[in-house]
C-alpha positions in Angstrom: -73.1 -68.4 7.9 -73.9 -65.6 5.4 -70.2 -64.6 5.1 -69.3 -68.2 4.2 -71.8 -68.2 1.3 -69.5 -67.9 -1.8 -72.0 -65.7 -3.6 -71.6 -63.2 -0.7 -67.9 -63.6 -0.1 -67.1 -63.1 -3.8 -68.6 -59.6 -3.6 -65.8 -58.3 -1.2 -68.3 -55.9 0.3 -65.7 -54.4 2.7 -64.3 -52.4 -0.2 -67.7 -51.0 -1.0 -67.5 -48.7 2.1 -65.6 -46.4 -0.2 -68.6 -46.2 -2.6 -70.7 -45.2 0.4 -68.1 -42.6 1.3 -68.2 -41.1 -2.2 -72.0 -40.7 -2.1 -71.7 -39.3 1.4 -69.4 -36.4 0.5 -71.6 -35.5 -2.5 -74.7 -35.4 -0.2 -72.8 -33.2 2.2 -71.8 -30.6 -0.5 -75.2 -30.6 -2.1 -76.9 -30.5 1.3 -79.5 -33.1 0.2 -80.0 -36.8 0.5 -83.0 -39.2 0.1 -83.8 -42.7 -1.1 -81.8 -42.1 -4.3 -78.6 -42.0 -2.3 -79.3 -45.6 -1.3 -79.9 -46.6 -4.9 -76.7 -44.9 -6.0 -74.8 -46.8 -3.3 -76.5 -50.1 -4.4 -75.6 -49.5 -8.1 -72.0 -48.5 -7.3 -71.5 -51.5 -5.0 -72.8 -53.9 -7.7 -70.4 -52.4 -10.2 -67.5 -52.5 -7.8 -68.3 -56.1 -6.9 -68.7 -57.1 -10.5 -65.3 -55.7 -11.3 -63.9 -57.7 -8.4 -65.4 -60.8 -9.9 -63.7 -60.0 -13.3 -60.4 -59.7 -11.4 -61.0 -63.1 -9.7 -61.8 -64.8 -13.0 -58.6 -63.6 -14.7 -56.5 -64.4 -11.5 -58.0 -67.8 -10.9 -54.8 -69.7 -11.5 -52.8 -67.3 -9.4 -55.4 -67.4 -6.6 -55.3 -71.2 -6.5 -51.8 -70.7 -5.0 -52.0 -67.3 -3.2 -55.7 -67.2 -2.2 -57.0 -70.8 -2.3 -59.9 -69.9 0.0 -61.4 -67.6 -2.7 -64.9 -68.3 -4.0 -63.7 -69.2 -7.6 -60.2 -70.5 -6.8 -61.6 -72.9 -4.1 -64.1 -74.3 -6.6 -67.1 -73.1 -4.6 -68.2 -71.1 -7.7 -67.4 -72.1 -11.3 -66.0 -69.5 -13.7 -69.2 -69.9 -15.8 -71.4 -69.2 -12.7 -69.2 -66.3 -11.7 -69.6 -64.8 -15.2 -73.4 -65.1 -15.0 -73.4 -63.6 -11.6 -71.2 -60.7 -12.7 -73.5 -60.0 -15.7 -76.5 -60.0 -13.4 -74.9 -57.5 -11.1 -73.8 -55.2 -13.9 -77.3 -55.4 -15.6 -79.2 -54.5 -12.4 -76.7 -51.7 -11.6 -77.0 -50.2 -15.0 -80.8 -50.4 -15.1 -81.0 -48.7 -11.7 -78.5 -46.0 -12.7 -80.3 -45.3 -16.0 -83.5 -44.8 -14.0 -81.7 -42.2 -11.8 -79.5 -40.3 -14.3 -78.1 -40.9 -17.8 -74.8 -39.4 -16.6 -74.6 -41.9 -13.7 -75.3 -44.7 -16.2 -72.4 -43.5 -18.4 -70.1 -43.1 -15.5 -70.8 -46.6 -14.1 -70.5 -48.1 -17.6 -67.1 -46.4 -17.9 -66.3 -47.8 -14.5 -66.9 -51.3 -15.8 -64.5 -50.8 -18.8 -61.8 -49.0 -16.8 -62.0 -50.6 -13.4 -63.0 -54.1 -14.6 -61.8 -54.9 -18.1 -58.7 -52.6 -18.4 -57.7 -53.2 -14.7 -57.7 -57.0 -15.0 -57.8 -58.2 -18.6 -54.5 -59.7 -19.7 -54.4 -57.4 -22.7 -54.3 -54.3 -20.5 -53.5 -55.6 -17.0 -53.3 -52.1 -15.4 -53.3 -53.7 -11.9 -49.7 -54.8 -12.5 -48.4 -51.3 -13.2 -47.6 -49.4 -10.0 -49.1 -46.0 -10.1 -51.3 -46.8 -13.1 -53.3 -49.2 -11.0 -54.0 -46.5 -8.4 -54.8 -44.0 -11.2 -57.3 -46.5 -12.6 -59.1 -46.8 -9.2 -59.0 -43.1 -8.6 -60.6 -42.4 -12.0 -63.4 -44.9 -11.3 -64.3 -43.4 -8.0 -64.1 -39.9 -9.4 -66.5 -40.9 -12.2 -68.8 -42.4 -9.5 -68.7 -39.0 -7.7 -69.7 -37.2 -10.9 -72.5 -39.7 -11.5 -73.8 -39.3 -7.9 -73.9 -35.5 -8.2 -75.8 -35.7 -11.5 -78.7 -37.5 -9.8 -79.4 -34.5 -7.6 -78.2 -31.5 -9.6 -76.7 -30.4 -13.0 -72.9 -30.7 -13.1 -71.1 -27.5 -12.0 -67.6 -26.5 -11.1 -68.4 -27.7 -7.5 -69.1 -31.2 -8.8 -65.7 -31.2 -10.4 -64.0 -30.0 -7.2 -65.6 -32.9 -5.3 -64.6 -35.3 -8.0 -61.0 -33.9 -7.9 -61.0 -34.4 -4.1 -62.1 -38.0 -4.5 -59.6 -38.6 -7.2 -56.6 -37.3 -5.2 -57.9 -39.0 -2.0 -58.0 -42.4 -3.7 -54.9 -42.0 -5.8 -52.8 -40.8 -2.8 -53.9 -43.4 -0.2 -54.2 -46.6 -2.2 -50.4 -46.8 -2.5 -50.4 -47.8 1.2 -52.0 -51.2 0.5 -48.8 -52.2 -1.3 -46.9 -52.8 2.0 -49.2 -55.6 3.0 -48.2 -58.0 0.3 -44.6 -57.0 -0.4 -43.4 -60.6 -0.3 -46.1 -61.8 -2.8 -46.1 -58.9 -5.2 -44.5 -58.8 -8.5 -44.9 -55.1 -9.2 -45.4 -52.6 -6.4 -43.9 -49.3 -5.3 -42.0 -50.9 -2.4 -40.4 -53.4 -4.8 -39.6 -50.7 -7.3 -37.9 -48.2 -5.1 -37.4 -50.0 -1.8 -39.5 -50.1 1.3 -37.9 -47.1 3.0 -38.1 -44.8 0.0 -41.7 -46.0 -0.8 -42.7 -45.2 2.7 -41.3 -41.7 2.4 -43.2 -41.1 -0.9 -46.4 -42.4 0.8 -46.0 -40.0 3.7 -46.0 -37.1 1.2 -48.9 -38.6 -0.7 -50.9 -38.9 2.6 -50.7 -35.1 3.1 -51.8 -34.4 -0.5 -55.6 -34.8 0.0 -55.7 -32.0 2.5 -55.3 -29.5 -0.4 -58.6 -30.3 -2.2 -60.3 -31.1 1.1 -60.1 -27.5 2.3 -61.5 -26.2 -1.0 -64.7 -28.3 -0.8 -67.7 -25.9 -0.9 -69.2 -26.9 2.4 -70.0 -25.1 5.7 -67.1 -24.2 8.0 -68.1 -26.5 10.8 -68.3 -29.5 8.5 -64.9 -28.6 7.0 -63.3 -28.3 10.4 -64.5 -31.7 11.4 -63.5 -33.3 8.1 -60.0 -31.8 8.2 -59.5 -32.6 11.9 -60.6 -36.3 11.4 -58.4 -36.7 8.3 -55.3 -35.3 10.0 -55.8 -37.6 13.0 -56.2 -40.7 10.8 -53.4 -39.7 8.4 -51.0 -39.3 11.4 -51.9 -42.9 12.3 -50.9 -44.0 8.8 -47.7 -42.0 8.8 -46.6 -43.5 12.2 -46.8 -47.0 10.7 -45.0 -45.8 7.5 -42.1 -44.3 9.4 -41.5 -47.4 11.5 -42.6 -50.8 10.2 -45.0 -50.6 7.3 -44.3 -54.2 6.1 -44.9 -56.2 9.3 -47.8 -53.9 10.1 -49.1 -53.9 6.5 -52.5 -55.3 7.4 -53.0 -52.6 10.1 -51.8 -50.0 7.6 -54.4 -51.1 5.0 -57.2 -50.9 7.6 -56.1 -47.4 8.6 -55.9 -46.5 5.0 -59.6 -47.5 4.5 -60.5 -45.5 7.6 -58.7 -42.4 6.3 -60.4 -42.8 2.9 -63.9 -42.9 4.4 -64.3 -41.7 8.0 -63.6 -38.0 7.2 -66.4 -38.0 4.7 -68.8 -39.8 7.0 -67.9 -37.3 9.8 -68.8 -34.4 7.6 -72.1 -36.1 6.7 -72.9 -36.6 10.4 -72.1 -32.9 11.1 -74.3 -31.9 8.1 -77.2 -33.8 9.5 -76.7 -32.3 13.0 -76.6 -28.8 11.6 -79.7 -29.4 9.5 -81.7 -30.3 12.6 
C-alpha cells in the first residue's frame, strides 16, 4: 500500500542505497559513526530523490509512452505538486545539512545543480550524453562523500582518497545499466559502439575500482573483506557481460547496484565487529 502511494514511489528510494553506501565507507575510514550518519543519509536521500523528480518533470512526455505507470506520467501527481514536493525535499535537506556542516551544505547544493538541473534540463541534458551522464553521477556522489567526511573531521588527503574511490566506483559501474534499455535508448554506450564492444569496455571498467579500493586508509582485515566481496560481485557482473548482457540487463543492473554498495557495507560490518 505504501509503495503504491505516488509520493513514495516518485522518490525511487531503491537508488538511495548508494547514498547509504557512501556514508558507510566514510564512517569505516574515519572509524566513527553516530546519529549524524543517519541525518547525512536522510539529507542525501532527499537531494537524490528531488533530482529524480526534476528528471521526471522534464521527461513527463517521454514517460507517458515509456513509463506510463510513473507518478507524474500517470497523472497521480501533477507537475505543480511535484515541483512543490521537490522544493520541500531540497529545503529540508539543505537545512539539515547546514546544521551538520557548511561543506556538506555546499556539496549537496552543488549536487542539486549538477545532478538535478544539469543532468535533466533541456538546456544541458547531460543524461543523454554517454560517459558524461556517468561522470555527472560520479561527481555528485564524490561530493556527497566529501560532505559526509566534513561532518566528522576536517578535510584531509584521506578524504580525497575516499572521494576518488567513490568517483571511480560510480563512474565505472554505472555504464552497466545501459544494457537494460538498449532497445529504448537513444544514446548509450552499446548503441554507440555495439553491444559486444561495449561489454568488453565495461569488463575493463569493472576492474578499475580495485585500484583506489586497495589504497583506502583502513585496517587490513576490513580491506581484505571489501576487496574479496568486490571481486566476487564483479565476477558476477563480468559473467553476464561476456555472455548475454542485453537479455539479462535487469539482472546485470541489480548486480551492478550490489557491486556498488555491498563491499562498503561489508567493510562497515567488519569495522563494527573489530570495534567490539
